N, C-alpha and C positions, 0 to 999 in steps of 0.2 A: 504493500500500500504506500509506503513512504517513497520508494524509488519509482514506482510505476504511475502513481496518481498525484500525490501531494507535491512531490518535487517537480512533476511534469506540468502542473497547472500554470506556474508563472514563466515557463520556458520561452514562450513566444515573445512576451514582453522583454525578457532578459536577453533575447537574441537581437533585439533592436535598440535597447536603451540601457544605460548604466543605472541601476536602481540605487536610490539613496541607502547609505549604510544603515540608517534607522529602520528602513523597510526590510532590508535583508535580515536584520536581527529579529524583527517581528515574525518573518517567515520561518526563521530558524527556531524561534520560540514555539510556534505552532507545531513544527515537526518534533521538537523535543517533548512537548506535552503529549502529543499523540503516542509517542513511543513509550513513555514512562507511566502516564496516568491510566488508571483502570476504567474510569468513568468521568463524564463531564462534571466539572465543579469540584472534583477531588484531586488535589495536587499531591503527587508523591515525590519522593526524593530521587534526584538524578544520580545514580550510583557511578556512572562513567562520564567523563567530560566529553563534550561534543566533538572537540578536535580529535579525540581518539576514535569516536564512532565514524568519523569521516575518513579515516585511514583505509587503504585497500584491505580486502579480506586477507590477502597474503601477509599484510603487515600487522595483523591483529585487530583490525577494525571491522566495520560492517559495510564499507564501501559507499556510505551515504555521501551526498554532495555538500561541500561547503558552498553556500549560496553566493557569496561575494566572488569567490574564485571561479565558480561555474559561470557566473555572469560575465566575468572578464574573458573567460575562455571562449564563450559564444561570440562575444564582440570581436575577439581576435580572428575569428573565421572571416569576418567581413574585411578586417585589415589585411589578412593574408590574400584575399581575393583581389583587393585593390593593388597590392604590392606585386602579385604575380600575373595579373591580367589587367594591366592599365588601360587596355583598349575597350573594356566592357563599358556599357552605358553608365553604370553606377560610378565607376572610377573616373570616367571622363567628366561627368557632372561635378563630382566632389573635388577632384584635383584641379579642374578648371576654375572652381570658385575659391578654393582655400590654399592651393599650393602654387603660387605665382613665382616666388623667388627661391623657394627651398623645395627639396624633395619630400616625399611623403614621410620618410623615416626621420627627417630632420625638422619638419615644421612643428612649431609649438602651438599650444591651444590659444586661439585669438581671444581678444577681449569680448567680442560679440560674435557668436556663432550659434548654429542650431544645436539642440541637445543631442541630436543624432550624430553629428560630426564630433562633438565632444566625447560621445560614447565610443565611437570608432577609434579615436586617438587613445582612449583608455585601453582598448583592446590592443592597439598598436604597441603600447608600452610593454605588453607581455612578450611580443616578438623580439624586442630589443634584447640583445644578449643571448638569444636562443636560436638565431639564424646565422647562416654563413653564406658566402657566395661560392657556387660551383663554377669554376673558371672555364670559359670557352675561349673567345677571342680577346677577353680582358679589356674591352673598350669601355665598358660601363662600370667597372669596379674601381673605386677610389682607393688609393694606396693607404691613406690615413684614416678614412672614415668607415670602411667596410671590413668585415671579418672574412678574410680570404686565405689565410695561411694554413688553417686547419679546420676540419669539419666537426671534430669531436669536442671542441671547446672554442670559446670566443677569444681569439688572439688577434689583437690589432697592433700595428706598429706604433711606437711612441716617439716623442720628440727628443730634442728640439727640432722643429720642422723648418727648413729654409723657406723663406717667403715665396720664392719662385716655384717651389715644389708643392705648394698647398693643394692645388687642383690636379695633380698628376694622377693618371690611372695606371693600373698594373701593366697595360700595354706599353707604357713609356719605359718599362724596365726590360723590354725585350728588343732584340735585334730584328732586322727585316726578315730573317729566316726563322723566326719564332724560337730563338735561343735566348737564354738569360744573358743580359749585358752585365757580366760579373763586376766590372769596374764601377758601374753606376749603382748596382745593388749594394756593393760594399761601401760606396760613398754615402748613399742615403740611409741605408738600413744595416749598419755594421753588426748590430746585436743579433739580427735575424738572417743574416746573409746565408748561413749554412742551411737553415730550414727552407728558405725560399729556393735555393738552387737545387734542393732535392725534389721540388715539385716538377711534374712533367707538364710543360706548356701544351695547351690545346691547339686547335687549328682555327683558321680565320673564318670558317664557315659556321661555327657554333657560338651562339650567344651566351653570355654569362646568365646564370639563373640563381634564384634564392633556394636554399634548402633549410629545412627545420632541423 
């Protein structure tokens, strides 16, 4: 009942908008009382904390959903769609309205915007630190702003960054025959030169894509 009915009831709203924290707590309270109380109006003691009940069954919990985290995960699906399919109608409308000077991953919450856009940016924040770039032709991957050196964890080059190199892409570290320009790699990224040169450059026909 908890997972199939009560948690499912607010799912549609949570997939569109970020719910206030107070409302999430009220929903959680309803779920808690349904689980522990034997009848209406009779409150019983909660013997196990809610954060333990929301752990996966393999981790000793019941696999119930944390409402706030579930809400952000649903919104992150919209953010992922905008990120990976920028030509869809939803992405073209929202990016055309709110992302004039910065990319979707870099734009901040404006002072005045719709609650829907604010909610999508809340879901976008879940993607940060959890996605990497799978390198193809390296034309769209920024050296300093994207995670591209490893897929298993978020590794980004760090400064000091020379001002002329602020907007360089990974393709600027390659020679015309798609080989690493060792001297330039060691000049710009001496701490990570070894890791970078172990990567196998792609080909010019494959675009860079995001990966979770």
